[in-house]
N, C-alpha and C positions, 0 to 999 in steps of 0.2 A: 448575566454571566457571573459565575462565582469563582473564587480562587481555588485551585485544585490541591495544592500541596503534594501532588503526585501520589495520592492514595490509590492503591490498586483496586480494580473492580468497582469503580464508582463512575457514574455517568458523566461527571465533569472532569475526569482525569484527562489531561491534555497532552500526554506523551506523543501521540500521533500528530497532533497539531504542531507541537514544538518541532518535531522532526521535519514536517512539511515546511515550516517557516524557515528552518535552517537551509533546506534544499533551495528554497526560493531565494534567500539572500546570497547564496553562494553562486548563483547564476552569473556567467560572465557579462551578460547584458543588464544585470540589475542596475537600475538608475542610481547615480550618485546622489541625486536630489529628486524628490517628488514635488512638482511645481503646483499641482492642483488636483482635485478629486478626479477629474476626467483623465488626467495623465495616469494616475494610479490605477484607475478602473481599466483603462485600455491596456496598460502593461500587464496587469494581473489576468485579464481575459486572454491575452496572447500566451502568457506563461501557462495558465491552466489548460488551454487548448493543447499546447505542446506537451505538457506533462502527462496528460491523460491519453493522448492519441498518438504521440510520436516517440516519447521517451521510453526506451527499453530498460526496464528496471532489473538490476542484478538480483534483487530480492524476489522478483517474479520470474526467475529463470530466463531473463531476456525478453519477456513479453511486456506489452504495454498494459496499464491498468484497464483500459477499455477492452482489450482482448480477453483479459482474465474475468472482468466483471460480466461481460456478455457471453462468455464461453467460447468465443471465436478462437481462443488460443489452441483449442484442439485441432481445428482446421489448419491453423498456421503451423502447428507442430508437424502435421503430415507433410506439408510443403518443405519445412526446414529439414525433415528427416531424409528427404530425397538425396541431398548432396552427400552426407556421410554414407548412405547406402550405396550410392554410385561408386564412391572411393573404395568402399569395402569390397564391392564386387570386382573392381579392377585389381586390387592387391590385398587380399585378406591377410597375407603374411605380415603386412605392415602394422596390423592392429593386434598387438600382443595380448591385449585384454579382451579381445573379441569385438563383435560388431558394436560400433558406437551408437548410443541412444541419446536423442535430444532430451535435455533436462526439462522437466515439467514443474510448474509452480506447486508449492505445498498445498495440500488439500485444506489444511487448517492453519491459520495464523493467529497467534495469541499475543496480545500486548503484555498482559500480566498473567502468565500461566501459573496455576497452583502447583506448588512444590509437593513432593511426597509428604513433607511435614504438615503442610496446610491441609492436605487431604486427610491425614491421620487425625488432625485436630478438629476436623469437621468444618473447615472454612468453606463458606458457600461459594459456588461457582457462578452464581447469578449476579447480575449487575445491580448495584445499590443506587437508587435514585433519590438522594437525600433532599433534593429541591423539587421533586416532581409535584407534590401537592401545592406548593407555592406557585408553581408555573401554571398548573391547572386553574387555580383560583384567579390568577391574574388574567388569564386569557379566556375564561369561561364567559360566553356571551349570555347576557341576561335580558 
């Protein structure tokens, strides 16, 4: 692992990992003290199970990462849409902006989007893998 210095569009940029770690540490049941490796492993296993399968993310329009990753969010959205549709059918006059629609997750999410200035300057949108050759050399079986 190498230090990132938060450079955009490089393979070892750790902004997402840092965000995940903050979410983990702010959990109400985060242990005050980790007593041994097995304790940390068990707590993290439970946490990631919850995070991926039960935690409804605001950044994913209220869906879980598993639902978005597998595409199940489309089926879940149909079920979620039934309640507002029923309320709308009962009293459409209550909905001054029209029929409510369940929010969907964004189609594309970018950690380091290119700005118009970057695009004009020809900044590449591909990921830079500065350590890839070293990793290949280290793990190449001979």
